[in-house]
N, C-alpha and C positions, 0 to 999 in steps of 0.2 A: 248445426241443425239437423232434427231428424224425420225422414218422410214414412210417409204410409204404412210404405213397405221394410220398415226397422233399421232402414240405412241412415249412419250416424253420421254428417260431416264436420269436425272443429274446427274453432277459427280463430285467428286473435287479432284486433284491428295492430297497426304499426303505430307504437309507442307508448302502449298499454304497459305494465310494469307487473314487478313478475314477485313483490312482495305479498305478504298478508293483504289484504281485503283489495287486493289493484287488479289489473286485468281488463278481461272482456264480458260484460252480463248482457245479453239480448233479450230486448223483453216485448218482442212481439213478430206478427209477421203476419204479410197480407197474402189474397187466394194469387195475386201473381208472384211468391217470394222471396216478397223483398224483407226484413229481416232490420228493425231496428232498433237501437237497445244504444247503449255508452261505453267506453274507457274506461278506469280509472287509471290517471299514469306514475312514476313515479313520485311522485312527490302527495300524492294523494288528490289529487284536481282531476275532475269527470269531462270526459268529454262527447258529443250524443256524433252518433253514427247512424249510417242506413248503407245495408247490403246490398247487391244486387242477387238475382237470380243465379246471375255467375259468376256473383263472387268477389261483385268487382267495391270496393269498400270505398266510401267517401263518408271523411270526419268530421265533423261540426260544432262551433261552439256556437252560440247566441252575445251575442250585444249585452253586452253589463253582466255577464253572467261572470262572479266572482274565479281568482287565478292563486288560494290561500288552497292548503288543507280540509276536504272535504265540502268546498264547494263546485262549481261550474256550470255542464250543461247534461242533460238527463231526459235521452227520452223517452219516454213511454209506451207508445201505441203506434203503428201506422196503418192508414187505412185501405182501400181498395188503389183507389187513384196514387197512391205515393206519398200524402201528406200524412204528417207526423207531428204529433205531439205530446209534448211533456213541459216538464221548467226547469228554471233556471236558480241556483240558490249564489245572491250577490255579495259581493265584498262584504257584506255583514248580514250574512245567514240568513237574508229572506228569501223566503222563495216569492217567485217570478211564473207562471202559466206562461206558453209556449207553442205559435200553432207554424209548421214549416211548409209551405207547398212541395211539391214536386220539383218545380224548376229551382229550391234553396231560396225561396221570401220567407223573412224569419217578422212574426207578427206577435211581440210579448204584450201578455194581458194582465188584469190584476182583477178579482171581485174586491163591486167596492166596499164592502165592509172588511175585507180581509187587512190585517194587523201590522206593523211596518217592522217592528219590535223581531229578532233574533229565533228560529226557527217558528214565527207565525208565517204568513203568508198565504200562498195561492199554491195548491199542488192536485196536480194533472195527471190524470186514471185511465184513460183510455178515447178516443174518436171514433167515430161512426164511417158508414161511403157518403153520407150526406155530409158532414162537418162536424156534425155536432161533438164537441167535448163534452167531458163528465169529469169531478175529482172531486175535492174536499178545501175548502177554504179553513184559516186558522185565525180566529178577531185578535184584536188585541187586547181581549181579556181571556187568549186561550179558548174560546167557545167553536168545537167547532159546527159545521156546516158545509152541507153539497151541494155541488152548483152544476147545472145547464150551461152551453154556450153552445149558439146556432152555430152554422157557418157567418153568418152576417156580423154576430159578436154580441146577436143580446143573450146576457147574463143569467138567470132562474137560479135563485137558488132556494135551499129547500131545509128543513129539519124532522127529522120523526118525530112524531108529537108521545112525549114523556121521556124522549132519548137521553143520556147522561150533558157530558162533553163534548161529545166526539160523531161523528157522523162524517162518514165518506162513500164514495158508487164507482162502479167502472162503467164501463158503455158497450153493448154489446153493439158490432160493426155492423149489422145489419135490419133490427128488430127494432123499433122505437123503444125497448123497454131497460131498464138499467137495473144493479142489481150490487148489494154491496154487504156493507156491514155499521151497525154501531152499537155505541157506549151506553146502559141503563142507568139508571143513578147508585149501583152496584157497583156498578164497571163492568158486568156480563156482557158476555157479545149476545149481540142478534141481526139476523141475516132478514135482509129486504128484497124488493122486488118493485121495482116505481116504473105505472105505466108514464104515459107522452102526458098524457092527461093530467099528470100528477098523484094520481091514488098510487098509497102506497102499502104493502104488503107482508107481515112478518116473517120469517121463515125460523120456526128450530127443529134442527132436530130433536124427536124423540131422544131422551136419554144427554142430549146435552147440558151441563153444566148451568148452575142459576146464582155462581157467586162471582167472586172478584179474579180474574184471567180466563174467564169461564166460557162454554157458548159455542153461536152458530156464527163463521163467517162463510159469506158467499163473496167467490172470486173472477167469478163468469160467466158467460150465455152464452147460445149459442142461440142462430135463424130459429132453433123450432121453441125456444122458450123451456130447454134444460139448462139447468144450476149446478155450479159445480163448486167446491169449494172441503169446509174442512169442521170439523164441531171439538171443543174439549171435552171431558167428566167434571 
């Protein structure tokens, strides 16, 4: 954790592995200083965690999460009230979304069109203060669509017109806007912003490449609507 003044505090979840690609991975922080993320143990199984501003860490596992290598529970984002959103990978390597309240109650959900084969399913990217969750799903034919899930559990899927086979998004924690990226049919990246009414605007950095593996990726948006990300030529 790095404060606004630049002070860095390192921490590790008890039980996190010490081998390659193991350890503690912080994924999100809320306005109260609570951090959510996941740890990878010595057998390469992932476990979710939440860390209070005082440094108290609670690990958790979603029911149904797999216990094999590269499976388990992955916390992706935490809202101001302490609600955590993320995904789990089951024993068949299928992804499922989840939301965990500050009291520890976990609800698992799946996008209706999500596939049920290995490496398909529902992937969560972020949650906002209203409890709205965004992410993407991979269908049985490996088509990727963005989705928005309200706190009441209503899921809306969307795709960028003309996009290729991938489309995902992140959710800002305050304003009702999403940002993310998609692949076109040439496998080039394009960033996008989506309003709560469903209007999608494509974002391309001048000079970004237009060939396979190049382009613009939008990763995050703040309360003022400023978007950050990266591009490749």
